[in-house]
SEDO-637224 format. One record per residue (C-alpha): residue number from 1; z, x negated, y. Coordinates in Angstrom, 3 decimals, always signed. Each point is the difference from the previous one (the first is absolute). Example, Ala and Ser with C-alpha at 12.3 -4.5 7.8 and 13.67 -1.06 7.14 Angstrom:
2
+------+----------+----------+----------+
: resi :        w :        u :        v :
+------+----------+----------+----------+
:    1 :   +7.800 :  -12.300 :   -4.500 :
:    2 :   -0.660 :   -1.370 :   +3.440 :
+------+----------+----------+----------+
This chain:
333
+------+----------+----------+----------+
: resi :        w :        u :        v :
+------+----------+----------+----------+
:    1 :   -0.004 :   -0.002 :   -0.006 :
:    2 :   -0.652 :   -1.128 :   +3.548 :
:    3 :   +2.828 :   -1.166 :   +2.220 :
:    4 :   -1.699 :   +0.233 :   +3.436 :
:    5 :   +1.131 :   +2.221 :   +2.824 :
:    6 :   -2.427 :   +2.742 :   -1.105 :
:    7 :   +1.494 :   +0.160 :   -3.509 :
:    8 :   +1.573 :   +3.314 :   -1.040 :
:    9 :   +3.658 :   -0.062 :   -0.927 :
:   10 :   +0.467 :   +2.386 :   -2.894 :
:   11 :   +3.745 :   -0.507 :   -0.122 :
:   12 :   +1.842 :   +3.335 :   -0.015 :
:   13 :   +3.659 :   +0.599 :   +0.777 :
:   14 :   +2.150 :   +0.202 :   -3.115 :
:   15 :   +0.552 :   +3.522 :   -1.258 :
:   16 :   +3.108 :   +0.939 :   -1.910 :
:   17 :   +0.998 :   +3.215 :   -1.658 :
:   18 :   +2.088 :   +0.973 :   -2.960 :
:   19 :   -2.014 :   +0.441 :   -3.210 :
:   20 :   -0.470 :   +3.644 :   -0.964 :
:   21 :   +1.668 :   -0.607 :   -3.358 :
:   22 :   +3.254 :   -0.981 :   +1.747 :
:   23 :   +0.334 :   +3.185 :   +2.028 :
:   24 :   +1.657 :   +3.274 :   -0.964 :
:   25 :   -2.641 :   +2.299 :   -1.465 :
:   26 :   -0.949 :   +3.148 :   +1.907 :
:   27 :   -2.970 :   +2.332 :   +0.091 :
:   28 :   -2.845 :   -1.876 :   +1.743 :
:   29 :   +2.581 :   -2.553 :   +1.160 :
:   30 :   +1.217 :   +2.487 :   +2.593 :
:   31 :   +3.430 :   -0.272 :   +1.550 :
:   32 :   +2.562 :   +1.723 :   -2.187 :
:   33 :   +2.595 :   +2.568 :   +1.011 :
:   34 :   +1.181 :   +2.073 :   -2.934 :
:   35 :   +2.653 :   +1.633 :   +2.218 :
:   36 :   -2.441 :   +1.101 :   +2.698 :
:   37 :   +0.429 :   +3.706 :   -0.724 :
:   38 :   +3.763 :   -0.112 :   -0.410 :
:   39 :   +0.556 :   -1.971 :   +3.213 :
:   40 :   -2.611 :   +1.726 :   +2.179 :
:   41 :   -1.996 :   -3.208 :   +0.386 :
:   42 :   -2.933 :   +1.953 :   -1.437 :
:   43 :   -0.474 :   +1.269 :   +3.575 :
:   44 :   -1.296 :   -3.450 :   +0.933 :
:   45 :   -2.494 :   -0.009 :   -2.891 :
:   46 :   -3.597 :   +1.210 :   +0.383 :
:   47 :   -1.262 :   -0.473 :   -3.570 :
:   48 :   +2.399 :   +0.146 :   -2.949 :
:   49 :   -0.890 :   -1.629 :   -3.308 :
:   50 :   +2.047 :   +1.117 :   -2.964 :
:   51 :   -0.004 :   +0.170 :   -3.775 :
:   52 :   +0.264 :   +3.093 :   -2.158 :
:   53 :   +1.083 :   -1.306 :   -3.427 :
:   54 :   -0.607 :   +3.263 :   -1.839 :
:   55 :   -2.197 :   +0.778 :   -3.019 :
:   56 :   +1.478 :   +3.101 :   -1.614 :
:   57 :   -3.313 :   +1.786 :   +0.560 :
:   58 :   -2.267 :   -2.150 :   -2.181 :
:   59 :   -2.067 :   +1.522 :   -2.786 :
:   60 :   -0.979 :   -3.285 :   -1.663 :
:   61 :   +1.465 :   -3.501 :   +0.336 :
:   62 :   +3.231 :   -0.309 :   +2.057 :
:   63 :   +0.960 :   -2.952 :   +2.172 :
:   64 :   -1.104 :   +0.825 :   +3.563 :
:   65 :   +3.685 :   +0.033 :   +1.026 :
:   66 :   -0.337 :   -3.790 :   +0.078 :
:   67 :   -2.921 :   +0.095 :   +2.452 :
:   68 :   +2.079 :   -0.620 :   +3.164 :
:   69 :   +1.678 :   -3.021 :   -1.574 :
:   70 :   -3.362 :   -1.427 :   -1.064 :
:   71 :   -1.500 :   +0.347 :   +3.492 :
:   72 :   +2.998 :   -1.607 :   +1.642 :
:   73 :   -0.694 :   -3.102 :   -2.103 :
:   74 :   -3.524 :   -0.375 :   +1.437 :
:   75 :   -0.500 :   -2.351 :   +2.918 :
:   76 :   -3.061 :   -1.106 :   +1.987 :
:   77 :   -1.240 :   +3.507 :   +0.825 :
:   78 :   -0.536 :   +0.434 :   +3.742 :
:   79 :   +1.275 :   -0.070 :   +2.650 :
:   80 :   -3.389 :   -0.338 :   +1.734 :
:   81 :   -2.906 :   +2.333 :   -0.717 :
:   82 :   -3.182 :   -1.820 :   +0.969 :
:   83 :   -2.153 :   +3.131 :   -0.230 :
:   84 :   +2.073 :   +1.982 :   +2.480 :
:   85 :   +1.048 :   -3.163 :   +1.890 :
:   86 :   +3.532 :   +1.272 :   -0.192 :
:   87 :   +3.400 :   -1.306 :   -0.986 :
:   88 :   +1.979 :   +3.249 :   -0.249 :
:   89 :   +3.273 :   -1.905 :   -0.316 :
:   90 :   -0.533 :   -1.434 :   +3.487 :
:   91 :   -0.910 :   +3.316 :   +1.609 :
:   92 :   +2.502 :   +2.284 :   -1.703 :
:   93 :   +3.540 :   +0.001 :   -1.324 :
:   94 :   -0.499 :   +0.138 :   -3.774 :
:   95 :   +2.934 :   -0.057 :   -2.393 :
:   96 :   +0.549 :   +0.009 :   -3.749 :
:   97 :   +2.777 :   +2.583 :   -0.110 :
:   98 :   +0.707 :   -0.400 :   -3.707 :
:   99 :   -0.403 :   +2.592 :   -2.750 :
:  100 :   +0.523 :   +3.732 :   -0.037 :
:  101 :   +3.488 :   +0.691 :   -1.373 :
:  102 :   +0.262 :   +2.460 :   -2.886 :
:  103 :   +2.964 :   +2.108 :   -1.047 :
:  104 :   -1.190 :   +0.007 :   -3.609 :
:  105 :   -2.433 :   -2.103 :   -1.994 :
:  106 :   -0.600 :   +2.891 :   -2.412 :
:  107 :   -0.814 :   +3.070 :   +2.132 :
:  108 :   -3.553 :   +0.204 :   +1.342 :
:  109 :   +0.621 :   +2.966 :   +2.323 :
:  110 :   +3.080 :   -1.595 :   +1.572 :
:  111 :   -1.952 :   -3.240 :   +0.266 :
:  112 :   -2.758 :   +1.724 :   +1.930 :
:  113 :   +2.557 :   +1.587 :   +2.284 :
:  114 :   +1.496 :   -3.440 :   +0.666 :
:  115 :   -3.435 :   -1.415 :   +0.887 :
:  116 :   -0.727 :   +2.929 :   +2.332 :
:  117 :   +3.336 :   -0.394 :   +1.795 :
:  118 :   -0.503 :   -3.751 :   +0.370 :
:  119 :   -3.511 :   +0.330 :   +1.448 :
:  120 :   +1.041 :   +2.850 :   +2.272 :
:  121 :   +2.669 :   -2.257 :   +1.502 :
:  122 :   -2.563 :   -2.760 :   +0.520 :
:  123 :   -2.426 :   +2.410 :   +1.650 :
:  124 :   +2.736 :   +1.510 :   +2.195 :
:  125 :   +0.455 :   -3.475 :   +1.501 :
:  126 :   -3.695 :   +0.073 :   +1.057 :
:  127 :   -0.699 :   -2.681 :   -2.600 :
:  128 :   -3.091 :   +0.107 :   -2.236 :
:  129 :   +0.666 :   -0.544 :   -3.722 :
:  130 :   -1.972 :   -2.173 :   -2.424 :
:  131 :   +1.339 :   +0.137 :   -3.555 :
:  132 :   -0.505 :   -1.887 :   -3.245 :
:  133 :   +0.666 :   +2.009 :   -3.143 :
:  134 :   +0.866 :   +1.050 :   -2.450 :
:  135 :   -2.282 :   +2.475 :   -1.736 :
:  136 :   -2.289 :   +2.346 :   +1.897 :
:  137 :   +2.426 :   +2.912 :   -0.137 :
:  138 :   +1.851 :   -1.674 :   +2.924 :
:  139 :   -2.787 :   +0.951 :   +2.403 :
:  140 :   +0.904 :   +3.693 :   -0.204 :
:  141 :   +3.445 :   -0.349 :   +1.613 :
:  142 :   -1.422 :   -2.428 :   +2.568 :
:  143 :   -2.644 :   +2.551 :   +1.002 :
:  144 :   +2.684 :   +2.703 :   +0.120 :
:  145 :   +2.007 :   -2.141 :   +2.403 :
:  146 :   -2.948 :   -0.783 :   +2.259 :
:  147 :   -2.066 :   +3.187 :   -0.156 :
:  148 :   +2.470 :   +2.808 :   +0.598 :
:  149 :   -0.880 :   +0.536 :   +3.667 :
:  150 :   -3.745 :   -0.526 :   -0.522 :
:  151 :   -1.913 :   -0.332 :   -3.277 :
:  152 :   -1.400 :   -3.488 :   -0.415 :
:  153 :   -3.444 :   -1.215 :   -0.883 :
:  154 :   -0.236 :   -2.400 :   -2.921 :
:  155 :   -2.107 :   -2.967 :   -1.029 :
:  156 :   +0.826 :   -0.420 :   -3.667 :
:  157 :   -1.424 :   -2.985 :   -1.898 :
:  158 :   +0.619 :   +0.316 :   -3.726 :
:  159 :   -1.534 :   +0.267 :   -3.480 :
:  160 :   +1.476 :   +3.497 :   -0.295 :
:  161 :   +0.132 :   +3.018 :   +2.314 :
:  162 :   +3.669 :   +0.684 :   -0.854 :
:  163 :   -0.357 :   +3.745 :   +0.503 :
:  164 :   +0.968 :   +1.136 :   -3.494 :
:  165 :   +2.395 :   +2.863 :   -0.635 :
:  166 :   +3.321 :   -0.160 :   -1.839 :
:  167 :   +0.298 :   -2.220 :   -3.076 :
:  168 :   +2.665 :   +0.876 :   -2.563 :
:  169 :   +1.340 :   +2.542 :   +2.472 :
:  170 :   +0.459 :   -2.528 :   +2.817 :
:  171 :   -2.120 :   -0.063 :   +3.168 :
:  172 :   +1.525 :   -3.144 :   +1.546 :
:  173 :   -2.003 :   -2.588 :   -1.954 :
:  174 :   -2.362 :   -2.703 :   +1.206 :
:  175 :   -3.079 :   +2.001 :   -1.019 :
:  176 :   +0.604 :   +2.823 :   +2.463 :
:  177 :   +1.508 :   -1.025 :   +3.367 :
:  178 :   -2.960 :   +1.093 :   +2.118 :
:  179 :   -0.210 :   +3.438 :   -1.613 :
:  180 :   +3.669 :   +0.556 :   +0.836 :
:  181 :   -0.460 :   -1.381 :   +3.518 :
:  182 :   -2.726 :   +2.572 :   +0.691 :
:  183 :   +2.121 :   +2.796 :   -1.468 :
:  184 :   +2.944 :   -1.160 :   +2.152 :
:  185 :   -2.193 :   +0.232 :   +3.107 :
:  186 :   +0.411 :   -3.659 :   +0.981 :
:  187 :   -3.511 :   -1.188 :   -0.952 :
:  188 :   -3.245 :   +1.397 :   +1.402 :
:  189 :   -2.552 :   +0.011 :   -2.855 :
:  190 :   -2.923 :   +0.350 :   +2.414 :
:  191 :   +1.065 :   -3.324 :   +1.545 :
:  192 :   +0.494 :   -1.745 :   -3.351 :
:  193 :   -2.377 :   -2.438 :   -1.689 :
:  194 :   +0.615 :   -1.565 :   -3.420 :
:  195 :   -1.937 :   -3.206 :   -0.679 :
:  196 :   -0.656 :   -1.975 :   -3.196 :
:  197 :   +0.638 :   +2.833 :   -2.473 :
:  198 :   -1.043 :   -0.603 :   -3.619 :
:  199 :   +1.159 :   +0.237 :   -3.617 :
:  200 :   +0.540 :   +2.616 :   -2.685 :
:  201 :   +2.490 :   +2.122 :   +1.977 :
:  202 :   -2.713 :   +1.645 :   +2.138 :
:  203 :   +0.652 :   +3.493 :   -1.477 :
:  204 :   +3.534 :   -0.183 :   +1.422 :
:  205 :   -1.200 :   -0.244 :   +3.609 :
:  206 :   -1.430 :   +3.511 :   +0.531 :
:  207 :   +2.599 :   +0.667 :   +2.717 :
:  208 :   -1.577 :   -2.706 :   +2.191 :
:  209 :   -3.317 :   +1.831 :   +0.042 :
:  210 :   +1.436 :   +3.512 :   +0.182 :
:  211 :   +2.189 :   -0.720 :   +3.044 :
:  212 :   -2.713 :   -1.847 :   +1.955 :
:  213 :   +0.791 :   -3.676 :   -0.416 :
:  214 :   -2.885 :   -2.479 :   +0.063 :
:  215 :   -0.286 :   -2.099 :   -3.172 :
:  216 :   -2.036 :   -3.212 :   -0.089 :
:  217 :   -0.359 :   -1.368 :   -3.511 :
:  218 :   -0.141 :   -3.728 :   -0.675 :
:  219 :   -3.671 :   +0.086 :   -0.989 :
:  220 :   -0.893 :   +1.875 :   +3.194 :
:  221 :   +1.856 :   -2.621 :   +2.024 :
:  222 :   -2.048 :   -2.757 :   -1.656 :
:  223 :   -3.245 :   +1.905 :   +0.545 :
:  224 :   +0.639 :   +0.991 :   +3.604 :
:  225 :   +1.782 :   -3.126 :   +1.172 :
:  226 :   +3.331 :   -0.554 :   +1.756 :
:  227 :   -1.270 :   +0.591 :   +3.548 :
:  228 :   -1.407 :   +3.441 :   -0.801 :
:  229 :   +3.222 :   +1.158 :   -1.682 :
:  230 :   +2.100 :   -1.376 :   +2.858 :
:  231 :   -2.107 :   +1.993 :   +2.470 :
:  232 :   +0.555 :   +3.121 :   -2.082 :
:  233 :   +3.742 :   -0.625 :   -0.155 :
:  234 :   +0.209 :   -0.389 :   +3.768 :
:  235 :   -1.888 :   +3.282 :   +0.523 :
:  236 :   +2.222 :   +1.879 :   -2.429 :
:  237 :   +3.378 :   -1.084 :   +1.369 :
:  238 :   -1.118 :   +0.127 :   +3.636 :
:  239 :   +2.398 :   -0.719 :   +2.840 :
:  240 :   +3.116 :   +1.545 :   -1.528 :
:  241 :   +2.885 :   -1.767 :   -1.718 :
:  242 :   -0.941 :   -1.496 :   -3.354 :
:  243 :   +1.849 :   -1.689 :   -2.847 :
:  244 :   -1.472 :   -2.745 :   -2.228 :
:  245 :   +1.034 :   -0.122 :   -3.656 :
:  246 :   -1.316 :   -2.800 :   -2.216 :
:  247 :   +0.577 :   +0.087 :   -3.751 :
:  248 :   -0.525 :   -3.505 :   -1.360 :
:  249 :   -1.897 :   +1.445 :   -2.986 :
:  250 :   -2.829 :   +0.701 :   +2.433 :
:  251 :   -0.803 :   -3.650 :   -0.644 :
:  252 :   -1.730 :   -1.080 :   -3.183 :
:  253 :   +2.428 :   -1.227 :   -2.690 :
:  254 :   -1.717 :   -3.389 :   +0.112 :
:  255 :   +1.379 :   -0.273 :   +3.556 :
:  256 :   +3.282 :   +1.868 :   -0.387 :
:  257 :   +1.186 :   +0.311 :   -3.604 :
:  258 :   +3.634 :   +0.539 :   +0.974 :
:  259 :   +0.062 :   +3.780 :   +0.145 :
:  260 :   +0.935 :   +2.906 :   -2.216 :
:  261 :   -3.336 :   +1.833 :   -0.280 :
:  262 :   -2.843 :   -2.556 :   +0.261 :
:  263 :   -3.565 :   +1.362 :   +0.143 :
:  264 :   -3.072 :   -2.243 :   -0.458 :
:  265 :   -2.732 :   +0.215 :   +2.612 :
:  266 :   +2.134 :   -0.283 :   +3.098 :
:  267 :   -0.207 :   -1.680 :   +3.382 :
:  268 :   +0.097 :   -3.709 :   +0.688 :
:  269 :   +2.619 :   -1.423 :   +2.335 :
:  270 :   -2.742 :   -0.538 :   +2.574 :
:  271 :   -1.090 :   +3.654 :   -0.282 :
:  272 :   +3.559 :   +1.119 :   +0.643 :
:  273 :   +0.412 :   -2.230 :   +3.048 :
:  274 :   -3.351 :   +1.130 :   +1.423 :
:  275 :   +0.959 :   +3.654 :   -0.475 :
:  276 :   +3.297 :   -0.440 :   +1.787 :
:  277 :   -1.452 :   -2.162 :   +2.770 :
:  278 :   -2.469 :   +2.754 :   +0.805 :
:  279 :   +2.823 :   +2.423 :   +0.792 :
:  280 :   +1.170 :   -1.877 :   +3.089 :
:  281 :   +0.684 :   +2.218 :   +2.986 :
:  282 :   +0.982 :   +3.144 :   -1.915 :
:  283 :   +3.381 :   +1.559 :   +0.714 :
:  284 :   +1.649 :   -1.367 :   -3.129 :
:  285 :   +3.633 :   +1.051 :   -0.045 :
:  286 :   +1.001 :   -1.802 :   -3.188 :
:  287 :   -1.110 :   -1.147 :   -3.396 :
:  288 :   +0.935 :   -1.216 :   -3.433 :
:  289 :   -1.079 :   -2.196 :   -2.884 :
:  290 :   +1.110 :   +1.300 :   -3.384 :
:  291 :   -0.081 :   -0.557 :   -3.760 :
:  292 :   +0.465 :   -3.789 :   -0.047 :
:  293 :   +1.624 :   -0.726 :   -3.374 :
:  294 :   +0.543 :   -3.782 :   -0.094 :
:  295 :   +0.898 :   -0.281 :   -3.704 :
:  296 :   -3.700 :   +0.626 :   -0.789 :
:  297 :   -1.100 :   -2.563 :   +2.576 :
:  298 :   -1.091 :   -3.243 :   -1.670 :
:  299 :   +0.157 :   -2.310 :   +3.030 :
:  300 :   +1.298 :   +2.054 :   +2.950 :
:  301 :   -3.572 :   +0.870 :   +1.028 :
:  302 :   +0.792 :   +3.731 :   +0.246 :
:  303 :   +3.022 :   -0.636 :   +2.218 :
:  304 :   -2.038 :   -2.375 :   +2.166 :
:  305 :   -2.829 :   +2.439 :   +0.637 :
:  306 :   +2.517 :   +2.833 :   +0.495 :
:  307 :   +1.763 :   -2.062 :   +2.671 :
:  308 :   -3.339 :   -0.600 :   +1.712 :
:  309 :   -0.755 :   +3.718 :   -0.067 :
:  310 :   +3.439 :   +0.756 :   +1.417 :
:  311 :   -0.711 :   -2.470 :   +2.800 :
:  312 :   -3.331 :   +1.701 :   +0.736 :
:  313 :   +1.773 :   +3.359 :   +0.246 :
:  314 :   +2.624 :   -1.481 :   +2.316 :
:  315 :   -2.815 :   -1.221 :   +2.257 :
:  316 :   -1.533 :   +3.488 :   +0.056 :
:  317 :   +3.362 :   +1.584 :   +0.858 :
:  318 :   +0.493 :   -2.595 :   +2.736 :
:  319 :   -3.463 :   +0.611 :   +1.464 :
:  320 :   +0.541 :   +3.749 :   +0.367 :
:  321 :   +2.228 :   -0.281 :   +3.115 :
:  322 :   -2.263 :   -2.740 :   +1.355 :
:  323 :   -2.933 :   +2.383 :   -0.294 :
:  324 :   +1.928 :   +2.792 :   +1.705 :
:  325 :   +0.961 :   -2.328 :   +2.844 :
:  326 :   -3.622 :   -1.083 :   +0.433 :
:  327 :   -1.190 :   +3.616 :   +0.122 :
:  328 :   +2.718 :   +0.844 :   +2.520 :
:  329 :   -1.117 :   -2.849 :   +2.254 :
:  330 :   -3.612 :   +1.187 :   -0.220 :
:  331 :   +1.029 :   +3.519 :   +0.927 :
:  332 :   +2.067 :   -1.167 :   +2.949 :
:  333 :   -2.803 :   -2.279 :   +1.158 :
+------+----------+----------+----------+
């Protein structure tokens, strides 16, 4: 290398930070405050991350109760989103507020009531919730907590529509949360789109079609392309409040084997990220990632991609108030 006065000095100041593997584990490496609700510190939080270690609603392989623990062990996801040019942790107060407490590990109806109460308290503090399950039955009490005053729209990415009726006399299972949410009046079926649907359970999803939901099967998604389906989703949910629910079995088992009901022919991780990225600017009031069962995960790949998807949802939730602020400035101008 040259040593003259025109030479470039590539020396950089020394950087020092603690290795990720030495830090306490939290969801997306967010600051942790498990007592935020009890102490009232939740009032200072704008986006709450929390676990729902609950899988009493599964119809096949159990284990999604360990999903929150698995995601807390994942590092190196975020905090910067290069597509949105956003670090939500710099712009907003985001906390890992721990796990939903349960009065009983055996009672599914009491468990759902506990989830609903927990999320209602988060929402009452004007804080937007992003959850990691847990099986997909947990989304019903979350929707009940958020949609009582106004039915929500829904962008649901999954292998299954989850609109089946009672099984063995019980309606609170992971195959039917969105049916019950419509019947409870907290979900607007006309503003609901279900993406990635496939598999042998198709005859169980007649409620989706009968009540007016839009169903996009996995093969249609491949044929039409991500951009076209994203445009459709944006038209369907419109400008109203919308919830995003992502079942990890939407992904192909080659990408995410760690789940209870794997279905071949699913999305790639890139497909999932592109789908979520395209939703930026919608009024997303919360979201979840469900059905991560780490004991079926050979090398933590399911937990890793689930953490990335959770981060993408956090970015969407963070961008909703930014979009509203931008529109307000345009109106005032």
